[in-house]
mmCIF file of the N, C-alpha and C atoms, coordinates in Angstrom:
data_MODEL
# 
_entry.id   MODEL 
# 
loop_
_atom_site.group_PDB 
_atom_site.id 
_atom_site.type_symbol 
_atom_site.label_atom_id 
_atom_site.label_alt_id 
_atom_site.label_comp_id 
_atom_site.label_asym_id 
_atom_site.label_entity_id 
_atom_site.label_seq_id 
_atom_site.pdbx_PDB_ins_code 
_atom_site.Cartn_x 
_atom_site.Cartn_y 
_atom_site.Cartn_z 
_atom_site.occupancy 
_atom_site.B_iso_or_equiv 
_atom_site.pdbx_formal_charge 
_atom_site.auth_seq_id 
_atom_site.auth_comp_id 
_atom_site.auth_asym_id 
_atom_site.auth_atom_id 
_atom_site.pdbx_PDB_model_num 
ATOM 1   N N  . UNK A 1 1  ? 152.317 94.293 55.746 1.00 0.00 ? 1  UNK A N  1 
ATOM 2   C CA . UNK A 1 1  ? 152.387 93.365 56.888 1.00 0.00 ? 1  UNK A CA 1 
ATOM 3   C C  . UNK A 1 1  ? 151.443 92.101 56.671 1.00 0.00 ? 1  UNK A C  1 
ATOM 4   N N  . UNK A 1 2  ? 150.170 92.558 56.253 1.00 0.00 ? 2  UNK A N  1 
ATOM 5   C CA . UNK A 1 2  ? 149.216 91.476 56.018 1.00 0.00 ? 2  UNK A CA 1 
ATOM 6   C C  . UNK A 1 2  ? 149.617 90.592 54.914 1.00 0.00 ? 2  UNK A C  1 
ATOM 7   N N  . UNK A 1 3  ? 150.189 91.097 53.895 1.00 0.00 ? 3  UNK A N  1 
ATOM 8   C CA . UNK A 1 3  ? 150.795 90.285 52.737 1.00 0.00 ? 3  UNK A CA 1 
ATOM 9   C C  . UNK A 1 3  ? 151.884 89.349 53.219 1.00 0.00 ? 3  UNK A C  1 
ATOM 10  N N  . UNK A 1 4  ? 152.747 89.795 54.056 1.00 0.00 ? 4  UNK A N  1 
ATOM 11  C CA . UNK A 1 4  ? 153.777 88.795 54.563 1.00 0.00 ? 4  UNK A CA 1 
ATOM 12  C C  . UNK A 1 4  ? 153.269 87.757 55.453 1.00 0.00 ? 4  UNK A C  1 
ATOM 13  N N  . UNK A 1 5  ? 152.189 88.060 56.297 1.00 0.00 ? 5  UNK A N  1 
ATOM 14  C CA . UNK A 1 5  ? 151.599 87.141 57.032 1.00 0.00 ? 5  UNK A CA 1 
ATOM 15  C C  . UNK A 1 5  ? 150.891 86.140 56.085 1.00 0.00 ? 5  UNK A C  1 
ATOM 16  N N  . UNK A 1 6  ? 150.223 86.516 55.161 1.00 0.00 ? 6  UNK A N  1 
ATOM 17  C CA . UNK A 1 6  ? 149.569 85.631 54.201 1.00 0.00 ? 6  UNK A CA 1 
ATOM 18  C C  . UNK A 1 6  ? 150.508 84.775 53.449 1.00 0.00 ? 6  UNK A C  1 
ATOM 19  N N  . UNK A 1 7  ? 151.634 85.387 53.033 1.00 0.00 ? 7  UNK A N  1 
ATOM 20  C CA . UNK A 1 7  ? 152.643 84.516 52.433 1.00 0.00 ? 7  UNK A CA 1 
ATOM 21  C C  . UNK A 1 7  ? 153.238 83.503 53.486 1.00 0.00 ? 7  UNK A C  1 
ATOM 22  N N  . UNK A 1 8  ? 153.348 83.910 54.689 1.00 0.00 ? 8  UNK A N  1 
ATOM 23  C CA . UNK A 1 8  ? 153.937 82.970 55.594 1.00 0.00 ? 8  UNK A CA 1 
ATOM 24  C C  . UNK A 1 8  ? 153.030 81.756 55.815 1.00 0.00 ? 8  UNK A C  1 
ATOM 25  N N  . UNK A 1 9  ? 151.733 81.989 55.912 1.00 0.00 ? 9  UNK A N  1 
ATOM 26  C CA . UNK A 1 9  ? 150.812 80.792 55.935 1.00 0.00 ? 9  UNK A CA 1 
ATOM 27  C C  . UNK A 1 9  ? 150.769 79.924 54.592 1.00 0.00 ? 9  UNK A C  1 
ATOM 28  N N  . UNK A 1 10 ? 150.947 80.565 53.439 1.00 0.00 ? 10 UNK A N  1 
ATOM 29  C CA . UNK A 1 10 ? 151.029 79.782 52.136 1.00 0.00 ? 10 UNK A CA 1 
ATOM 30  C C  . UNK A 1 10 ? 152.298 78.946 52.180 1.00 0.00 ? 10 UNK A C  1 
ATOM 31  N N  . UNK A 1 11 ? 153.376 79.579 52.611 1.00 0.00 ? 11 UNK A N  1 
ATOM 32  C CA . UNK A 1 11 ? 154.636 78.695 52.661 1.00 0.00 ? 11 UNK A CA 1 
ATOM 33  C C  . UNK A 1 11 ? 154.567 77.650 53.651 1.00 0.00 ? 11 UNK A C  1 
ATOM 34  N N  . UNK A 1 12 ? 153.872 77.753 54.770 1.00 0.00 ? 12 UNK A N  1 
ATOM 35  C CA . UNK A 1 12 ? 153.771 76.758 55.737 1.00 0.00 ? 12 UNK A CA 1 
ATOM 36  C C  . UNK A 1 12 ? 152.859 75.626 55.253 1.00 0.00 ? 12 UNK A C  1 
ATOM 37  N N  . UNK A 1 13 ? 151.759 75.974 54.558 1.00 0.00 ? 13 UNK A N  1 
ATOM 38  C CA . UNK A 1 13 ? 150.883 74.965 53.950 1.00 0.00 ? 13 UNK A CA 1 
ATOM 39  C C  . UNK A 1 13 ? 151.676 74.088 52.977 1.00 0.00 ? 13 UNK A C  1 
ATOM 40  N N  . UNK A 1 14 ? 152.392 74.932 52.074 1.00 0.00 ? 14 UNK A N  1 
ATOM 41  C CA . UNK A 1 14 ? 153.250 74.150 51.107 1.00 0.00 ? 14 UNK A CA 1 
ATOM 42  C C  . UNK A 1 14 ? 154.242 73.254 51.641 1.00 0.00 ? 14 UNK A C  1 
ATOM 43  N N  . UNK A 1 15 ? 154.897 73.713 52.771 1.00 0.00 ? 15 UNK A N  1 
ATOM 44  C CA . UNK A 1 15 ? 155.841 72.885 53.464 1.00 0.00 ? 15 UNK A CA 1 
ATOM 45  C C  . UNK A 1 15 ? 155.276 71.583 54.008 1.00 0.00 ? 15 UNK A C  1 
ATOM 46  N N  . UNK A 1 16 ? 154.060 71.779 54.564 1.00 0.00 ? 16 UNK A N  1 
ATOM 47  C CA . UNK A 1 16 ? 153.302 70.614 55.200 1.00 0.00 ? 16 UNK A CA 1 
ATOM 48  C C  . UNK A 1 16 ? 152.911 69.575 54.046 1.00 0.00 ? 16 UNK A C  1 
ATOM 49  N N  . UNK A 1 17 ? 152.844 70.135 52.809 1.00 0.00 ? 17 UNK A N  1 
ATOM 50  C CA . UNK A 1 17 ? 152.502 69.223 51.853 1.00 0.00 ? 17 UNK A CA 1 
ATOM 51  C C  . UNK A 1 17 ? 153.684 68.618 51.113 1.00 0.00 ? 17 UNK A C  1 
ATOM 52  N N  . UNK A 1 18 ? 154.792 68.659 51.716 1.00 0.00 ? 18 UNK A N  1 
ATOM 53  C CA . UNK A 1 18 ? 155.951 67.919 51.241 1.00 0.00 ? 18 UNK A CA 1 
ATOM 54  C C  . UNK A 1 18 ? 157.193 68.697 50.753 1.00 0.00 ? 18 UNK A C  1 
ATOM 55  N N  . UNK A 1 19 ? 157.134 69.938 50.901 1.00 0.00 ? 19 UNK A N  1 
ATOM 56  C CA . UNK A 1 19 ? 158.272 70.778 50.494 1.00 0.00 ? 19 UNK A CA 1 
ATOM 57  C C  . UNK A 1 19 ? 158.844 71.496 51.742 1.00 0.00 ? 19 UNK A C  1 
ATOM 58  N N  . UNK A 1 20 ? 159.627 70.755 52.534 1.00 0.00 ? 20 UNK A N  1 
ATOM 59  C CA . UNK A 1 20 ? 160.150 71.326 53.730 1.00 0.00 ? 20 UNK A CA 1 
ATOM 60  C C  . UNK A 1 20 ? 161.063 72.670 53.598 1.00 0.00 ? 20 UNK A C  1 
ATOM 61  N N  . UNK A 1 21 ? 161.601 72.753 52.390 1.00 0.00 ? 21 UNK A N  1 
ATOM 62  C CA . UNK A 1 21 ? 162.442 73.942 52.022 1.00 0.00 ? 21 UNK A CA 1 
ATOM 63  C C  . UNK A 1 21 ? 161.669 75.272 52.264 1.00 0.00 ? 21 UNK A C  1 
ATOM 64  N N  . UNK A 1 22 ? 160.306 75.228 52.048 1.00 0.00 ? 22 UNK A N  1 
ATOM 65  C CA . UNK A 1 22 ? 159.587 76.351 52.201 1.00 0.00 ? 22 UNK A CA 1 
ATOM 66  C C  . UNK A 1 22 ? 159.416 76.894 53.578 1.00 0.00 ? 22 UNK A C  1 
ATOM 67  N N  . UNK A 1 23 ? 159.695 76.152 54.522 1.00 0.00 ? 23 UNK A N  1 
ATOM 68  C CA . UNK A 1 23 ? 159.802 76.596 56.004 1.00 0.00 ? 23 UNK A CA 1 
ATOM 69  C C  . UNK A 1 23 ? 160.593 77.740 56.067 1.00 0.00 ? 23 UNK A C  1 
ATOM 70  N N  . UNK A 1 24 ? 161.799 77.856 55.431 1.00 0.00 ? 24 UNK A N  1 
ATOM 71  C CA . UNK A 1 24 ? 162.692 78.915 55.431 1.00 0.00 ? 24 UNK A CA 1 
ATOM 72  C C  . UNK A 1 24 ? 162.023 80.182 54.885 1.00 0.00 ? 24 UNK A C  1 
ATOM 73  N N  . UNK A 1 25 ? 161.314 80.082 53.909 1.00 0.00 ? 25 UNK A N  1 
ATOM 74  C CA . UNK A 1 25 ? 160.606 81.164 53.241 1.00 0.00 ? 25 UNK A CA 1 
ATOM 75  C C  . UNK A 1 25 ? 159.520 81.657 54.273 1.00 0.00 ? 25 UNK A C  1 
ATOM 76  N N  . UNK A 1 26 ? 158.889 80.755 54.884 1.00 0.00 ? 26 UNK A N  1 
ATOM 77  C CA . UNK A 1 26 ? 157.921 81.152 55.952 1.00 0.00 ? 26 UNK A CA 1 
ATOM 78  C C  . UNK A 1 26 ? 158.602 81.977 57.119 1.00 0.00 ? 26 UNK A C  1 
ATOM 79  N N  . UNK A 1 27 ? 159.776 81.502 57.556 1.00 0.00 ? 27 UNK A N  1 
ATOM 80  C CA . UNK A 1 27 ? 160.534 82.282 58.456 1.00 0.00 ? 27 UNK A CA 1 
ATOM 81  C C  . UNK A 1 27 ? 160.934 83.585 58.026 1.00 0.00 ? 27 UNK A C  1 
ATOM 82  N N  . UNK A 1 28 ? 161.330 83.668 56.772 1.00 0.00 ? 28 UNK A N  1 
ATOM 83  C CA . UNK A 1 28 ? 161.578 84.994 56.174 1.00 0.00 ? 28 UNK A CA 1 
ATOM 84  C C  . UNK A 1 28 ? 160.391 85.889 56.199 1.00 0.00 ? 28 UNK A C  1 
ATOM 85  N N  . UNK A 1 29 ? 159.346 85.449 55.842 1.00 0.00 ? 29 UNK A N  1 
ATOM 86  C CA . UNK A 1 29 ? 158.049 86.316 55.763 1.00 0.00 ? 29 UNK A CA 1 
ATOM 87  C C  . UNK A 1 29 ? 157.772 86.757 57.198 1.00 0.00 ? 29 UNK A C  1 
ATOM 88  N N  . UNK A 1 30 ? 157.900 85.821 58.180 1.00 0.00 ? 30 UNK A N  1 
ATOM 89  C CA . UNK A 1 30 ? 157.489 86.301 59.571 1.00 0.00 ? 30 UNK A CA 1 
ATOM 90  C C  . UNK A 1 30 ? 158.540 87.466 60.019 1.00 0.00 ? 30 UNK A C  1 
ATOM 91  N N  . UNK A 1 31 ? 159.854 87.133 59.630 1.00 0.00 ? 31 UNK A N  1 
ATOM 92  C CA . UNK A 1 31 ? 160.843 88.155 60.000 1.00 0.00 ? 31 UNK A CA 1 
ATOM 93  C C  . UNK A 1 31 ? 160.545 89.587 59.436 1.00 0.00 ? 31 UNK A C  1 
ATOM 94  N N  . UNK A 1 32 ? 160.153 89.580 58.050 1.00 0.00 ? 32 UNK A N  1 
ATOM 95  C CA . UNK A 1 32 ? 159.742 90.745 57.418 1.00 0.00 ? 32 UNK A CA 1 
ATOM 96  C C  . UNK A 1 32 ? 158.505 91.464 57.981 1.00 0.00 ? 32 UNK A C  1 
ATOM 97  N N  . UNK A 1 33 ? 157.553 90.684 58.368 1.00 0.00 ? 33 UNK A N  1 
ATOM 98  C CA . UNK A 1 33 ? 156.321 91.287 59.055 1.00 0.00 ? 33 UNK A CA 1 
ATOM 99  C C  . UNK A 1 33 ? 156.873 91.893 60.437 1.00 0.00 ? 33 UNK A C  1 
ATOM 100 N N  . UNK A 1 34 ? 157.605 91.137 61.023 1.00 0.00 ? 34 UNK A N  1 
ATOM 101 C CA . UNK A 1 34 ? 158.110 91.722 62.389 1.00 0.00 ? 34 UNK A CA 1 
ATOM 102 C C  . UNK A 1 34 ? 158.942 93.024 62.143 1.00 0.00 ? 34 UNK A C  1 
ATOM 103 N N  . UNK A 1 35 ? 159.708 93.029 61.137 1.00 0.00 ? 35 UNK A N  1 
ATOM 104 C CA . UNK A 1 35 ? 160.501 94.315 60.838 1.00 0.00 ? 35 UNK A CA 1 
ATOM 105 C C  . UNK A 1 35 ? 159.669 95.419 60.525 1.00 0.00 ? 35 UNK A C  1 
ATOM 106 N N  . UNK A 1 36 ? 158.564 95.058 59.796 1.00 0.00 ? 36 UNK A N  1 
ATOM 107 C CA . UNK A 1 36 ? 157.705 96.215 59.358 1.00 0.00 ? 36 UNK A CA 1 
ATOM 108 C C  . UNK A 1 36 ? 156.879 96.798 60.496 1.00 0.00 ? 36 UNK A C  1 
ATOM 109 N N  . UNK A 1 37 ? 156.636 95.947 61.397 1.00 0.00 ? 37 UNK A N  1 
ATOM 110 C CA . UNK A 1 37 ? 155.703 96.504 62.527 1.00 0.00 ? 37 UNK A CA 1 
ATOM 111 C C  . UNK A 1 37 ? 156.566 96.792 63.761 1.00 0.00 ? 37 UNK A C  1 
ATOM 112 N N  . UNK A 1 38 ? 157.799 96.398 63.697 1.00 0.00 ? 38 UNK A N  1 
ATOM 113 C CA . UNK A 1 38 ? 158.519 96.717 64.956 1.00 0.00 ? 38 UNK A CA 1 
ATOM 114 C C  . UNK A 1 38 ? 158.233 95.764 66.182 1.00 0.00 ? 38 UNK A C  1 
ATOM 115 N N  . UNK A 1 39 ? 157.273 94.835 65.988 1.00 0.00 ? 39 UNK A N  1 
ATOM 116 C CA . UNK A 1 39 ? 157.068 94.000 67.112 1.00 0.00 ? 39 UNK A CA 1 
ATOM 117 C C  . UNK A 1 39 ? 158.071 92.803 67.139 1.00 0.00 ? 39 UNK A C  1 
ATOM 118 N N  . UNK A 1 40 ? 158.428 92.485 68.410 1.00 0.00 ? 40 UNK A N  1 
ATOM 119 C CA . UNK A 1 40 ? 159.422 91.523 68.644 1.00 0.00 ? 40 UNK A CA 1 
ATOM 120 C C  . UNK A 1 40 ? 158.806 90.093 68.680 1.00 0.00 ? 40 UNK A C  1 
ATOM 121 N N  . UNK A 1 41 ? 159.292 89.253 67.840 1.00 0.00 ? 41 UNK A N  1 
ATOM 122 C CA . UNK A 1 41 ? 158.794 87.863 67.800 1.00 0.00 ? 41 UNK A CA 1 
ATOM 123 C C  . UNK A 1 41 ? 160.055 86.947 68.254 1.00 0.00 ? 41 UNK A C  1 
ATOM 124 N N  . UNK A 1 42 ? 160.945 87.605 68.865 1.00 0.00 ? 42 UNK A N  1 
ATOM 125 C CA . UNK A 1 42 ? 162.276 86.879 69.289 1.00 0.00 ? 42 UNK A CA 1 
ATOM 126 C C  . UNK A 1 42 ? 161.859 85.738 70.125 1.00 0.00 ? 42 UNK A C  1 
ATOM 127 N N  . UNK A 1 43 ? 162.531 84.615 69.806 1.00 0.00 ? 43 UNK A N  1 
ATOM 128 C CA . UNK A 1 43 ? 162.287 83.369 70.466 1.00 0.00 ? 43 UNK A CA 1 
ATOM 129 C C  . UNK A 1 43 ? 161.061 82.526 69.903 1.00 0.00 ? 43 UNK A C  1 
ATOM 130 N N  . UNK A 1 44 ? 160.441 82.984 68.962 1.00 0.00 ? 44 UNK A N  1 
ATOM 131 C CA . UNK A 1 44 ? 159.301 82.348 68.396 1.00 0.00 ? 44 UNK A CA 1 
ATOM 132 C C  . UNK A 1 44 ? 159.755 81.824 66.919 1.00 0.00 ? 44 UNK A C  1 
ATOM 133 N N  . UNK A 1 45 ? 159.624 80.623 66.655 1.00 0.00 ? 45 UNK A N  1 
ATOM 134 C CA . UNK A 1 45 ? 159.964 80.061 65.362 1.00 0.00 ? 45 UNK A CA 1 
ATOM 135 C C  . UNK A 1 45 ? 158.783 79.516 64.702 1.00 0.00 ? 45 UNK A C  1 
ATOM 136 N N  . UNK A 1 46 ? 158.785 79.321 63.411 1.00 0.00 ? 46 UNK A N  1 
ATOM 137 C CA . UNK A 1 46 ? 157.708 78.704 62.729 1.00 0.00 ? 46 UNK A CA 1 
ATOM 138 C C  . UNK A 1 46 ? 157.247 77.293 63.244 1.00 0.00 ? 46 UNK A C  1 
ATOM 139 N N  . UNK A 1 47 ? 158.181 76.581 63.751 1.00 0.00 ? 47 UNK A N  1 
ATOM 140 C CA . UNK A 1 47 ? 158.016 75.223 64.258 1.00 0.00 ? 47 UNK A CA 1 
ATOM 141 C C  . UNK A 1 47 ? 157.133 75.338 65.477 1.00 0.00 ? 47 UNK A C  1 
ATOM 142 N N  . UNK A 1 48 ? 156.975 76.427 66.163 1.00 0.00 ? 48 UNK A N  1 
ATOM 143 C CA . UNK A 1 48 ? 156.301 76.448 67.391 1.00 0.00 ? 48 UNK A CA 1 
ATOM 144 C C  . UNK A 1 48 ? 154.808 76.984 67.181 1.00 0.00 ? 48 UNK A C  1 
ATOM 145 N N  . UNK A 1 49 ? 154.471 77.244 65.947 1.00 0.00 ? 49 UNK A N  1 
ATOM 146 C CA . UNK A 1 49 ? 153.202 77.779 65.476 1.00 0.00 ? 49 UNK A CA 1 
ATOM 147 C C  . UNK A 1 49 ? 152.259 76.447 65.355 1.00 0.00 ? 49 UNK A C  1 
ATOM 148 N N  . UNK A 1 50 ? 150.945 76.609 65.810 1.00 0.00 ? 50 UNK A N  1 
ATOM 149 C CA . UNK A 1 50 ? 150.002 75.567 65.733 1.00 0.00 ? 50 UNK A CA 1 
ATOM 150 C C  . UNK A 1 50 ? 149.790 75.047 64.291 1.00 0.00 ? 50 UNK A C  1 
ATOM 151 N N  . UNK A 1 51 ? 149.636 73.782 64.071 1.00 0.00 ? 51 UNK A N  1 
ATOM 152 C CA . UNK A 1 51 ? 149.297 73.204 62.749 1.00 0.00 ? 51 UNK A CA 1 
ATOM 153 C C  . UNK A 1 51 ? 148.162 73.915 62.070 1.00 0.00 ? 51 UNK A C  1 
ATOM 154 N N  . UNK A 1 52 ? 148.228 74.097 60.804 1.00 0.00 ? 52 UNK A N  1 
ATOM 155 C CA . UNK A 1 52 ? 146.942 74.632 60.078 1.00 0.00 ? 52 UNK A CA 1 
ATOM 156 C C  . UNK A 1 52 ? 145.882 73.622 59.923 1.00 0.00 ? 52 UNK A C  1 
ATOM 157 N N  . UNK A 1 53 ? 144.756 74.147 59.836 1.00 0.00 ? 53 UNK A N  1 
ATOM 158 C CA . UNK A 1 53 ? 143.542 73.259 59.396 1.00 0.00 ? 53 UNK A CA 1 
ATOM 159 C C  . UNK A 1 53 ? 142.937 72.698 60.658 1.00 0.00 ? 53 UNK A C  1 
# 
């Protein structure tokens, strides 16, 4: 779970640096973390997360 959350933040940083395609990878990592924990993040998208930094 921690690895997927770490991956999600890496993808979001990379997307903010000019590679918007990586937003989909961040969403996938968030989905995997959710699936592993059983916690619902329904209705929350990566676009709703606060900016990094």
